[in-house]
C-alpha positions as a Markdown table, in Angstrom:
| # | Residue | x | y | z |
|---|---|---|---|---|
| 1 | Met | -0.4 | -0.2 | 0.4 |
| 2 | Val | 1.4 | 3.7 | -1.4 |
| 3 | Gln | 0.5 | 6.3 | 0.9 |
| 4 | Leu | 0.7 | 9.8 | 0.2 |
| 5 | Arg | -0.6 | 13.1 | 1.6 |
| 6 | Ser | -2.0 | 16.4 | -0.4 |
| 7 | Val | -0.2 | 19.3 | -0.1 |
| 8 | Gln | -3.6 | 20.6 | 1.4 |
| 9 | Ser | -6.4 | 18.5 | 2.9 |
| 10 | Pro | -7.5 | 16.0 | 3.3 |
| 11 | Glu | -5.4 | 12.9 | 3.6 |
| 12 | Ile | -4.9 | 10.5 | 1.0 |
| 13 | Ile | -4.2 | 7.1 | 0.8 |
| 14 | Trp | -4.0 | 4.7 | -2.4 |
| 15 | Glu | -5.3 | 1.4 | -1.9 |
| 16 | Ser | -7.1 | -1.5 | -3.5 |
| 17 | Leu | -10.3 | -1.6 | -3.5 |
| 18 | Pro | -11.8 | -4.3 | -0.9 |
| 19 | Ala | -13.0 | -6.9 | -2.1 |
| 20 | Asp | -16.7 | -6.7 | 0.1 |
| 21 | Phe | -16.9 | -3.1 | -1.1 |
| 22 | Ile | -20.2 | -2.7 | -2.6 |
| 23 | Leu | -20.0 | -0.7 | -6.8 |
| 24 | Pro | -23.2 | 1.8 | -7.3 |
| 25 | Asp | -24.9 | 0.3 | -10.3 |
| 26 | Asp | -26.3 | 3.3 | -11.8 |
| 27 | Pro | -28.1 | 2.9 | -15.6 |
| 28 | Val | -26.1 | 4.7 | -18.0 |
| 29 | Glu | -28.1 | 8.6 | -18.3 |
| 30 | Ser | -28.3 | 7.7 | -22.6 |
| 31 | Ile | -27.8 | 5.3 | -25.1 |
| 32 | Leu | -25.2 | 7.0 | -26.8 |
| 33 | Gln | -22.9 | 7.3 | -23.6 |
| 34 | Pro | -21.5 | 3.0 | -24.3 |
| 35 | Leu | -21.9 | 3.6 | -28.0 |
| 36 | Leu | -19.4 | 6.6 | -27.5 |
| 37 | Ala | -16.9 | 4.6 | -25.5 |
| 38 | Ala | -17.0 | 1.7 | -27.2 |
| 39 | Ala | -16.3 | 3.5 | -30.4 |
| 40 | Leu | -13.3 | 5.5 | -29.0 |
| 41 | Thr | -11.5 | 2.1 | -27.9 |
| 42 | Glu | -12.7 | 0.3 | -31.2 |
| 43 | Ala | -10.7 | 2.7 | -33.7 |
| 44 | Leu | -7.5 | 2.6 | -31.7 |
| 45 | Glu | -8.0 | -1.3 | -31.8 |
| 46 | Leu | -8.8 | -1.8 | -35.3 |
| 47 | Ala | -5.3 | 0.8 | -35.6 |
| 48 | Gly | -3.1 | -1.7 | -33.4 |
| 49 | Met | -2.7 | 0.8 | -30.6 |
| 50 | Ile | -3.1 | -1.1 | -28.1 |
| 51 | Ser | -0.6 | -3.1 | -25.7 |
| 52 | Pro | -0.9 | -5.3 | -22.9 |
| 53 | Pro | 0.1 | -2.9 | -20.7 |
| 54 | Met | -2.4 | -0.4 | -21.5 |
| 55 | Leu | -5.4 | -0.2 | -19.4 |
| 56 | Ile | -8.6 | 1.5 | -21.3 |
| 57 | Ala | -12.2 | 1.2 | -19.5 |
| 58 | Ser | -15.6 | 3.3 | -19.5 |
| 59 | Asn | -17.1 | 3.2 | -16.3 |
| 60 | Met | -14.8 | 1.5 | -14.1 |
| 61 | Ala | -14.2 | 2.5 | -11.3 |
| 62 | Leu | -10.9 | 4.7 | -10.3 |
| 63 | Ala | -10.8 | 3.9 | -6.2 |
| 64 | Val | -8.9 | 5.8 | -3.5 |
| 65 | Arg | -8.9 | 6.5 | -0.1 |
| 66 | Ile | -9.3 | 10.3 | 1.2 |
| 67 | Asn | -9.8 | 10.7 | 4.7 |
| 68 | Gly | -10.2 | 7.0 | 5.8 |
| 69 | Lys | -13.2 | 6.6 | 3.6 |
| 70 | Thr | -13.3 | 4.5 | -0.2 |
| 71 | Val | -14.0 | 6.8 | -2.2 |
| 72 | Val | -15.1 | 5.9 | -6.3 |
| 73 | Lys | -15.6 | 7.9 | -9.3 |
| 74 | Ala | -16.5 | 6.0 | -12.5 |
| 75 | Pro | -15.2 | 7.8 | -15.6 |
| 76 | Asp | -17.4 | 7.2 | -18.9 |
| 77 | Trp | -13.6 | 6.8 | -20.3 |
| 78 | Phe | -10.2 | 6.8 | -19.5 |
| 79 | Phe | -6.8 | 5.4 | -20.4 |
| 80 | Val | -4.3 | 4.4 | -18.3 |
| 81 | Pro | -0.5 | 3.8 | -20.5 |
| 82 | Arg | 0.7 | 1.3 | -17.9 |
| 83 | Val | -0.4 | -0.8 | -15.1 |
| 84 | Leu | 0.4 | -3.6 | -13.4 |
| 85 | Pro | -0.7 | -7.5 | -14.8 |
| 86 | Val | -3.8 | -8.9 | -12.7 |
| 87 | Gly | -3.4 | -12.3 | -11.5 |
| 88 | Gln | -4.7 | -15.7 | -14.1 |
| 89 | Gly | -8.2 | -15.7 | -14.4 |
| 90 | Val | -8.6 | -12.4 | -12.0 |
| 91 | Ile | -11.1 | -9.3 | -13.7 |
| 92 | Arg | -10.1 | -5.9 | -12.7 |
| 93 | Arg | -12.9 | -4.2 | -10.8 |
| 94 | Ser | -11.5 | -1.2 | -10.5 |
| 95 | Tyr | -8.3 | 0.8 | -10.6 |
| 96 | Thr | -6.3 | 2.6 | -7.9 |
| 97 | Pro | -3.4 | 4.9 | -9.5 |
| 98 | His | 0.2 | 4.3 | -8.1 |
| 99 | Gln | -1.1 | 1.1 | -6.3 |
| 100 | Glu | -1.7 | -0.4 | -9.8 |
| 101 | Gly | 0.4 | 1.5 | -12.2 |
| 102 | Asp | 0.7 | 5.1 | -13.9 |
| 103 | Ile | -1.7 | 8.2 | -12.9 |
| 104 | Pro | -4.6 | 8.1 | -16.0 |
| 105 | Ala | -3.5 | 10.3 | -18.9 |
| 106 | Ile | -7.5 | 10.6 | -19.8 |
| 107 | Val | -10.3 | 10.8 | -17.8 |
| 108 | Met | -13.1 | 11.6 | -19.9 |
| 109 | Glu | -16.6 | 12.3 | -18.8 |
| 110 | Phe | -20.6 | 12.9 | -21.3 |
| 111 | Leu | -22.2 | 15.6 | -20.1 |
| 112 | Ser | -25.1 | 14.3 | -18.6 |
| 113 | Glu | -28.1 | 16.3 | -17.6 |
| 114 | Ser | -28.0 | 15.4 | -13.6 |
| 115 | Asp | -26.3 | 18.3 | -11.5 |
| 116 | Gly | -23.7 | 19.0 | -13.4 |
| 117 | Gly | -20.6 | 17.6 | -11.5 |
| 118 | Glu | -18.0 | 17.3 | -14.2 |
| 119 | Tyr | -17.5 | 20.5 | -13.5 |
| 120 | Ser | -17.6 | 20.8 | -9.8 |
| 121 | Ser | -15.2 | 21.8 | -7.6 |
| 122 | Arg | -16.2 | 20.6 | -3.9 |
| 123 | Pro | -13.8 | 19.6 | -2.1 |
| 124 | Thr | -15.9 | 17.5 | 0.6 |
| 125 | Pro | -18.3 | 14.7 | 0.3 |
| 126 | Pro | -19.9 | 14.2 | -2.4 |
| 127 | Tyr | -17.1 | 14.9 | -3.8 |
| 128 | Gly | -17.4 | 16.7 | -7.5 |
| 129 | Lys | -16.0 | 15.1 | -10.2 |
| 130 | Phe | -13.9 | 18.2 | -11.5 |
| 131 | Trp | -12.0 | 17.9 | -8.1 |
| 132 | Phe | -11.5 | 14.8 | -7.7 |
| 133 | Tyr | -9.7 | 13.9 | -11.4 |
| 134 | Glu | -7.5 | 17.5 | -10.5 |
| 135 | Gln | -6.8 | 16.9 | -6.9 |
| 136 | Val | -6.8 | 13.4 | -5.8 |
| 137 | Ile | -6.0 | 11.6 | -8.7 |
| 138 | Gly | -3.8 | 14.3 | -11.2 |
| 139 | Ala | -5.4 | 12.8 | -14.4 |
| 140 | Leu | -2.7 | 14.7 | -16.9 |
| 141 | Met | -6.1 | 15.0 | -19.8 |
| 142 | Tyr | -9.5 | 16.3 | -18.3 |
| 143 | Ile | -11.9 | 15.8 | -21.8 |
| 144 | Ile | -16.0 | 16.9 | -21.1 |
| 145 | Phe | -18.2 | 16.6 | -24.4 |
| 146 | Asp | -21.6 | 16.9 | -24.5 |
| 147 | Pro | -23.5 | 14.4 | -27.3 |
| 148 | Ala | -26.0 | 16.9 | -27.7 |
| 149 | Asp | -24.4 | 19.4 | -29.2 |
| 150 | Gly | -21.4 | 18.3 | -30.1 |
| 151 | Leu | -18.8 | 20.8 | -27.3 |
| 152 | Leu | -15.8 | 19.7 | -26.2 |
| 153 | Glu | -13.4 | 20.6 | -24.3 |
| 154 | Val | -10.4 | 20.3 | -23.4 |
| 155 | Arg | -8.0 | 20.4 | -19.9 |
| 156 | Val | -4.5 | 19.6 | -19.6 |
| 157 | Leu | -3.0 | 19.6 | -15.7 |
| 158 | Glu | -1.0 | 22.3 | -15.3 |
| 159 | Lys | 1.4 | 23.2 | -12.1 |
| 160 | Ser | -1.5 | 20.5 | -10.6 |
| 161 | Gln | -4.9 | 22.8 | -12.3 |
| 162 | Tyr | -6.8 | 22.2 | -15.4 |
| 163 | Gln | -6.0 | 24.8 | -18.0 |
| 164 | Leu | -8.1 | 24.5 | -21.2 |
| 165 | Ala | -6.2 | 23.5 | -24.5 |
| 166 | Arg | -6.9 | 25.2 | -27.9 |
| 167 | Pro | -7.7 | 23.2 | -31.2 |
| 168 | Asn | -6.1 | 23.3 | -34.3 |
| 169 | Glu | -6.9 | 24.9 | -37.5 |
| 170 | Ser | -8.9 | 21.8 | -38.0 |
| 171 | Gly | -10.4 | 22.3 | -34.4 |
| 172 | His | -9.0 | 19.0 | -32.9 |
| 173 | Tyr | -6.7 | 19.1 | -29.9 |
| 174 | Trp | -3.5 | 17.3 | -29.7 |
| 175 | Val | -3.6 | 14.2 | -27.2 |
| 176 | Glu | 0.1 | 13.6 | -26.5 |
| 177 | Ser | -0.5 | 10.6 | -24.7 |
| 178 | Leu | -2.0 | 8.4 | -27.7 |
| 179 | Gly | 0.4 | 10.5 | -30.3 |
| 180 | Leu | -3.8 | 11.7 | -31.7 |
| 181 | Phe | -5.7 | 14.3 | -32.2 |
| 182 | Leu | -9.1 | 14.2 | -30.8 |
| 183 | Gly | -12.2 | 15.9 | -32.3 |
| 184 | Val | -15.6 | 16.3 | -33.4 |
| 185 | Trp | -17.2 | 14.0 | -35.9 |
| 186 | Gln | -21.1 | 14.1 | -36.9 |
| 187 | Gly | -22.6 | 11.1 | -38.4 |
| 188 | Lys | -24.0 | 7.9 | -37.7 |
| 189 | Arg | -22.9 | 4.7 | -36.1 |
| 190 | Leu | -24.8 | 1.9 | -35.4 |
| 191 | Gly | -28.2 | 3.4 | -36.5 |
| 192 | Gln | -27.4 | 6.6 | -34.7 |
| 193 | Asp | -26.8 | 10.3 | -36.0 |
| 194 | Ala | -25.0 | 12.0 | -34.3 |
| 195 | Tyr | -21.8 | 13.7 | -32.8 |
| 196 | Trp | -18.5 | 11.3 | -32.0 |
| 197 | Leu | -15.7 | 11.8 | -30.7 |
| 198 | Arg | -13.1 | 10.6 | -33.4 |
| 199 | Trp | -9.3 | 9.8 | -33.7 |
| 200 | Trp | -7.3 | 11.5 | -36.2 |
| 201 | Asp | -2.9 | 10.6 | -36.8 |
| 202 | Arg | -0.7 | 13.3 | -37.5 |
| 203 | Glu | -1.1 | 12.8 | -41.2 |
| 204 | Gly | -5.0 | 14.2 | -40.6 |
| 205 | Asn | -6.0 | 10.2 | -41.4 |
| 206 | Leu | -9.1 | 9.3 | -39.8 |
| 207 | Leu | -9.1 | 6.3 | -37.2 |
| 208 | Leu | -11.8 | 4.2 | -39.1 |
| 209 | Trp | -14.1 | 2.1 | -37.0 |
| 210 | Gly | -15.3 | -1.6 | -38.1 |
| 211 | Ser | -17.9 | -0.9 | -40.2 |
| 212 | Glu | -15.9 | 1.9 | -42.2 |
| 213 | Arg | -12.9 | -0.6 | -42.9 |
| 214 | Ile | -15.3 | -3.0 | -44.4 |
| 215 | Ala | -17.3 | -0.5 | -46.4 |
| 216 | Leu | -13.8 | 0.7 | -47.5 |
| 217 | Glu | -13.3 | -2.6 | -48.5 |
| 218 | Gln | -15.7 | -4.0 | -50.3 |
| 219 | Gln | -15.9 | -0.2 | -52.0 |
| 220 | Arg | -11.9 | -1.4 | -52.7 |
| 221 | Thr | -13.1 | -5.2 | -54.2 |
| 222 | Glu | -16.3 | -3.0 | -56.5 |
| 223 | Gln | -13.6 | -1.0 | -57.8 |
| 224 | Glu | -11.3 | -4.0 | -58.3 |
| 225 | Arg | -14.5 | -6.4 | -59.8 |
| 226 | Arg | -15.4 | -3.9 | -61.9 |
| 227 | Arg | -11.4 | -3.0 | -63.5 |
| 228 | Ala | -11.0 | -6.5 | -64.8 |
| 229 | Glu | -14.3 | -6.6 | -65.8 |
| 230 | Ala | -13.7 | -3.6 | -67.9 |
| 231 | Glu | -10.3 | -5.0 | -69.1 |
| 232 | Lys | -12.3 | -8.0 | -69.9 |
| 233 | Gln | -14.6 | -6.0 | -71.7 |
| 234 | Arg | -11.1 | -4.6 | -74.2 |
| 235 | Ala | -10.0 | -7.5 | -74.0 |
| 236 | Asp | -13.1 | -9.1 | -75.7 |
| 237 | Ala | -13.2 | -6.6 | -78.2 |
| 238 | Val | -9.6 | -6.7 | -79.3 |
| 239 | Glu | -9.9 | -10.4 | -79.5 |
| 240 | Gln | -13.2 | -9.8 | -82.2 |
| 241 | Glu | -11.7 | -7.1 | -83.8 |
| 242 | Leu | -8.9 | -9.7 | -84.7 |
| 243 | Ala | -11.7 | -12.1 | -85.8 |
| 244 | Arg | -12.9 | -9.5 | -88.6 |
| 245 | Leu | -9.7 | -8.7 | -89.9 |
| 246 | Arg | -8.7 | -12.1 | -89.7 |
| 247 | Gln | -11.8 | -13.1 | -92.1 |
| 248 | Leu | -11.2 | -9.9 | -94.1 |
| 249 | Leu | -7.9 | -11.0 | -95.3 |
| 250 | Pro | -7.6 | -13.5 | -98.5 |
| 251 | Pro | -6.6 | -17.1 | -97.3 |
| 252 | Leu | -2.5 | -18.1 | -97.8 |
């Protein structure tokens, strides 16, 4: 167990979640929230950017003891560059920075219509998410996304405080821990026409979802079929013309 005391109160102890701790069973607030999280992870996986030491999770508890009490927050999506392995057959049900691996490089919340807790800096129970991620967890990047209107806010931890980051000319934000840009894309996925969070590489190429890769491969296959068919038609036309010319020639 690693124990640290922050420069301010309260007392923080990095301790894994007790085995008998009952996690909250809150329902998702919209059908889009799990779809948004899954889409982010899928694009990274298909691009070959997820390796075994990493942890990418959605709605998994970040656990810590504050003033002697276990406190958990479950971000809608988060990324840790390196975690310690768990035992064979063990399913990870929570994550404690320092105790189990690195500090989360990215913590993401999809804006809800409840109490605006994503912006709450409340330093007393029930602790605000903003305060918890900034002052307790120390997540290097805190991202808030509103699926209703596509508003994306990216904050970077500087001197223990979150500062708003600025997008590039394309409206995308550089995410150093992944070497990618993050931005908003409007379109349809799984029957849902909505605003989505997407990844772009350094050259501005969009990281595709599985359905997009399949559609692209089908398009390439169809183009190749048409090219082959056109080539066959040209070859047949040439053969027909040669046959016609042979008929016009006098026999030897």
